[in-house]
C-alpha positions in Angstrom: -38.5 6.5 -4.4 -39.3 10.1 -5.7 -37.1 11.6 -8.4 -35.8 13.9 -6.5 -34.9 11.0 -3.2 -33.0 9.7 -6.1 -31.6 12.5 -7.6 -30.3 13.4 -3.9 -28.5 10.4 -3.5 -27.1 10.2 -6.6 -25.1 13.4 -5.9 -24.7 12.4 -2.5 -22.9 9.3 -3.9 -20.8 11.4 -6.7 -19.5 13.8 -3.7 -18.6 10.7 -1.7 -16.3 9.6 -4.8 -15.1 12.4 -5.2 -13.9 13.4 -1.6 -12.6 9.7 -1.9 -10.5 10.1 -4.8 -9.3 13.6 -3.3 -8.0 12.2 0.0 -5.8 9.3 -2.0 -5.6 5.8 -1.5 -7.5 4.1 1.4 -5.4 1.7 3.8 -6.9 -1.3 2.3 -6.2 0.1 -1.6 -3.1 0.7 0.0 -2.5 -2.4 1.5 -4.0 -4.9 -1.7 -0.9 -3.3 -3.5 1.7 -2.8 -1.1 0.7 -7.2 -1.0 0.9 -7.5 -4.7 4.6 -5.5 -5.0 5.4 -8.5 -2.9 4.1 -10.8 -4.7 5.2 -9.8 -7.9 9.2 -8.6 -6.6 9.6 -11.3 -4.3 7.9 -14.5 -6.2 5.7 -14.7 -3.0 2.4 -16.6 -3.4 -0.4 -14.4 -2.9 -2.4 -16.8 -0.8 0.7 -16.8 1.7 1.1 -13.0 1.5 -2.8 -12.5 1.7 -2.6 -13.5 5.0 0.5 -11.1 6.0 -0.3 -8.7 9.3 1.0 -5.9 11.1 3.2 -8.6 12.9 4.9 -10.7 10.6 8.0 -10.7 9.9 10.0 -9.4 6.6 13.8 -8.9 6.6 15.4 -11.5 7.8 12.3 -13.9 7.7 12.0 -14.1 4.1 14.5 -15.5 2.3 13.6 -14.0 -1.1 13.7 -10.2 0.8 17.4 -9.8 0.8 19.4 -6.9 0.6 19.7 -7.1 -3.7 15.6 -7.1 -3.9 15.3 -4.8 -1.4 16.3 -1.9 -4.1 13.4 -3.4 -6.5 11.1 -3.5 -4.1 11.3 0.0 -3.1 11.8 0.9 -6.8 8.2 -1.0 -7.5 6.6 0.8 -4.2 7.3 4.0 -6.0 6.4 3.3 -9.2 2.5 1.8 -8.4 2.0 4.0 -5.4 3.4 7.3 -7.1 5.4 8.2 -3.9 9.5 9.4 -4.0 11.7 7.4 -1.4 14.4 9.1 -0.7 18.0 6.9 0.5 17.0 8.5 4.2 14.1 7.6 3.9 15.4 4.2 4.3 16.0 1.8 7.7 15.7 -1.8 9.2 12.3 -0.9 11.5 10.4 0.3 8.8 11.4 -3.3 6.9 11.0 -5.0 9.8 7.7 -6.3 10.0 4.8 -5.9 7.2 3.1 -3.5 9.4 6.2 -1.2 9.4 6.2 -1.3 5.6 2.5 -0.4 5.3 3.0 2.3 7.7 5.7 3.6 5.6 4.2 3.0 2.3 0.7 5.1 3.8 3.1 8.0 5.4 4.6 8.6 2.0 1.2 8.3 -0.4 0.0 11.4 2.1 2.8 13.1 2.1 2.5 13.1 -1.5 
């Protein structure tokens, strides 16, 4: 590889990294952080949470996620994802499945 080619490749990589950070976290990053929040707040085993998919039931399906735990979950999501969740944002649909919660988190991250 010539010096010019190597420099061009480095510049492209730097540009891609800058673009990635300007866009915000990826879906995969939000997914990882959200699963980490569920483990930490609800005391769930990481191996169990790692298996969550879009159809995995949450509220009403996971005993640890009761009405008292919802407030802690939302507060921790705000802190770790740097989002603001208003009271009127919260509904049963967003907490029904992991996919619903992930979609909600993604929308809030994009919203800024």
